N, C-alpha and C positions, 0 to 999 in steps of 0.2 A: 424551479426544481432544485432541491438540495440533495447533494450526494456526499457522503462522508466515508473516510477510510479510518481503520483503527486496528492496529496489532494489539490484541487483547492479552497475549501471553497466557493462554488457558481460558477457554470460555467457561469451563466449570468453576474456576476460581473467581472469574470476573463477571458472572452472569448478572448479579444484582446491579453492578456498576453499569453494565450495558443497558439493562432495562430502565434504570433511572435516567440514564443519559438520553435514551430515546424518548422517554416521557417529557423531558425538558425541551429537547431540540426538535422533535418531530420531523426529522429528515425524511425525504422520500426513499432514499436508498442508503444502506450502510453496508460497506464492504469490510469484512473482518479477515484478519490474518492470525496465524499461529494459534489454531484452536486447541492443539495438543490432546487429541483423543478421537476415537471413532464415533462417539455418541455426540449428537448435536441436538439441542433442545428446540426443534422446529415447532412443536405444539405450543410451547410457552410463548414464542414470538408470534405465532398465529393468534393467540389470545389477545395480544395487544395490537393487532392489526397489520402484522408483517408476514408476507409470504417469504419463503426461503429456499435456497438451494445451497448445497455444500459438497466439498470434496475433503475427505478426512482420512487419517491413518492413525494407527495406535501410537500414542505418546508424543508424536512429533508433528510439526508442520500443520497443515489443514487451513482451508479458506472457505468462507461462506459469504453469500450475498443475501441481505434482507431487503425487502421492498414492499411499499404500499401498493405498488402497481404489479401487473402481471409480469412474470419473468419468463423469457424465452431462452432457454439454455442452448447455446450453440456448441460449446466445447468445454470439457473439464480436464483436459490434459494439453500441455504445450506440445505441439507437434515437433518432430525432428529426432526423437529418440524413443523407440518403442520399448526400450528397457528401463526407462525412467518411470518409477512407480511412486515418486514422492508427490504428495498432495499440495500443490503450490499454485494452481491455476484454475480460473473460471472465466469463461467468456459468455456473457448474456446480453440480450437486447431488452432494454427496459425503457418504455416511454419514448421510443425513437432514438435512444442513445445506446451505442455499443459500449457496454461496461465490462472491461477486462480487469479482473482482480488478480494481483500477483503477490506471491511471497518469495522474493528472489533469494537464492541461497546466500548465506553469510560468507562462506569462502575461507574462513580461518580454520587452521593455520595455513598460511599461504604457500608453505613448502610441502603441501599434501594434495591428495586427489580432490579435496574439498574446494580448493581454489580452481583447479582445472574444471571441475563441475560447474562452478559459478560462471566462469568465462564461457563455457559451452552453452549454458542456459541463457546467458545474455545474448549470445549470437543467434540462438534459436528464436529468442524473443524479437530480435531485430527482424528476422525473416517474417515473423508473424505480423509485426507492426507494419512492415512494408506491404504485405498482402492486404491488410485492412485499409491502408492509405490508398491503395489502388482501387478499392471499391468505393472510395469517396464517401464513406459513411461518417456520421458524427461519432467519433471514437474517443474514449478515454482509457488510458492504461494506467492503473493506479494501485497503490498498496505500499508494502514495505519493500523498497528496492535494495536495502542494505548497501546503499551507495551515498557517500558524502560528495556531492557534485563539485564543490569548491571549498577552499580553505575558510571562506566566510560562513560556511555551513557547519562549522564546529567551533567550540569554545577555544580549544588549544590545538592548532594544527600539528604542532610537533609531537604531541602525545599520540596522534593517530598516524604518524608516518610509519609506513610498512604494514599497515592494516589492509585487509582485503577491500575495505570500503573506500580507500583513497589511492590505491596503487594506480600508476599511469594507465595500465591496461584496462582497469575497471572504469576509470573516468573517461577514457577514450571511447569505450563501448557505450557508456551512458550518453556522451555527446553525439554519438552516431544516431541516436534516436531523434535528436533535434534536426539532424541533416535530412531526415525523412519528412520533416515538417511538423513534428510534435513540439509543444511548448510546455515548459515547466510552469504550471498555473500559479504557483505561489510567487514566482518572480515577476509576473506580469505587473503587479501593483506594489511589490515589495522589493525594490531594486537594490537597496543597500542594507536593509534590516538583517540583523543576526537573530534569527528565531529558530527554535529547536523543537523536534518532535519526539526525542528520546533522551532519557537521562538514566545512567547506570544506577543500580541500587546501592552502590558502594560510595563511601567517602562524602556523603551528603551532596551528591552531584545535583539533585534537583534544587535543594535549598540554595546552592551556590550558583545555580543556572549554568553548570558545566555540562552542556548538552551537545547534541548533534542533530542535524536534519537529514533523515533517511527515508521518510515517508512522503511519497510524491504523487501528484496528479500530472500526467503528461496528456495534453489535449491536442486533437486535430484542429486545423485552422478554423473550421466552422464553429467549434465549441469555444475557441478563444474569443471569437466575435460575440458569442452569447454570454460570456462570463461576466458576472457581476462582482464576485469576490472569491478569494480563497484564503481561509484563515486557519490558524492552528489554535485549538482549544486546549490550553495548558491545565485547566482546572482539575481534570480527573487524575492528574499525577499527584495531587495533594491529598487524595483520598486515602483511607486506610486500606492496606494491601492493594495498591494500584498496579496496573500494568506499567512497564517501564517506557511504553509509548503512549502518546495521546492522540485523540482524533484530529483529523484535518478535514475541513468542511468546504466544499465547492458549491457555490450558488450560481445557477444558470438562469438566464431569462427563459420563460416558458415558451 
């Protein structure tokens, strides 16, 4: 079973990229972030063999899950704040795997309510992840975390000092997910490699490989045992008008 994540930075702008990528890779599940709009092209994906569910809002945020298999939607809002109307969360059961798709808040500038919201969202996610672990399901929590877990996950750590993605509070909350028993899938077989999933559009960052790794799969123990690989596909970043993120592909034993 192949499951991928991809922050597409506007599904309208990147629709052909996504269709072409699916035609090439034929993943079972693709979890998308940052749709940027209320309209989602479900019928177009249905034509190429993918069912879909999505949570969207005007101009910002938005998440979707495409699947060749039936999708059992469990939840489309992260519990813990009834006033939070941002489209950042989908929880579905697909092929016996609990697939939770997240677009975690950016949090910048850090001296604003945006960082307070990020930390609150991460704490609410911790509570949800803890509840799912208690159910002993095969669970993955995946998507754009907007967290650089360690200095080795960015080209220039000093350049990211003070950013919401690297502040001690952010990294501590990310580590707390590991204390619940979740594992960063990429690091299972890539202990020392510096590989990235995001490159800024400015200053030739992609061409210079000045990137960061902020798109993650966190797996429950049973899924770690089933994992065959977790790889970052950098090729789409070299396309014309690309997203600033690239897909990450997780392969599980059937």
